[in-house]
N, C-alpha and C positions, 0 to 999 in steps of 0.2 A: 324762826322764820316768821315773817309777818306779811299779810296781804290786807290791804285796805282800799276800798273804792275801786276795785278791779272789775273788769268784765271778762268772763271766760266764754269762748265760743269754739266750736269745731275741734273738740278733743276726742280722742279714741277713734280716729278716722278709719282704722282697720277693724273696728267692731270687736275688740278683744276684751271688752268689759273693764277697761281702765278708767280710773277716776281722774277728774281734772287736776286734783291735787293729791299727791301721794307722799306722805311724810313717813320716813323710816325711823327717825330718832330726834332727840332734842325737844323743842317746844314749838307750838304752832299758835299763832294768833290770826284769825281770819274773821274780819268784820266789815260789813257794808259792801260786800261784793255782789255781783250779779252773774248767775249761771244761766245762759240763754239756751241750753239744750236739755232735753228730758233724758239725762244720762246720770250715772253715779258722779257725785260731786267730790267727796273727800274720803280718803282712806288713811286711817291712823294706824301706824305700825306698832309692834309690841315694845319697841324701845323708846317710844314717845313718852316723855315725863309729864308734860302738861299740854293741853290743847283747849282753846276756846274758839267756838264757831258760833257767832251771833250776828243777828241783824242783816242777814243776807237775803237776796231775792232769788228764788229758784223756780225755773220752769218745770212743771210736773211735780213729782214727789221728791221730798227731801231725802237724800240717800247719803248718809255718813256711816261708813263702816269703821268700827272701833275694834282693833285687835290688841289695843294697849292695856297695860296694867296701871297706867298713871291716872291722873285727874283729868277728866274730859268733861267739858261743859258745852252742851249744844242747846241753845234756846233762842227764842224770839226771831226765828227765821220765817220768811213769808214764802210759802209754796202754793201750788195749785191744789195740793192735797190738804186734808184736815190738819190743823196745827197740833203738834205734839209737844 
């Protein structure tokens, strides 16, 4: 699954702690997107083989939850928090 140059707004309207993107398996390529709310952005499930999350704009703190055992690269994202 791939997302490029997308804008994400108004997710988790019931305040259940859901991420804007929840990936359960396969591969994820997420690049150049904008997350306009200070909420969890990406959740990577245990069956995900490969995920790349790069060059995204994030309001608030970058929140990528990785439950996977595969290769996960998270870098060069711009958030309101200190870069990691």
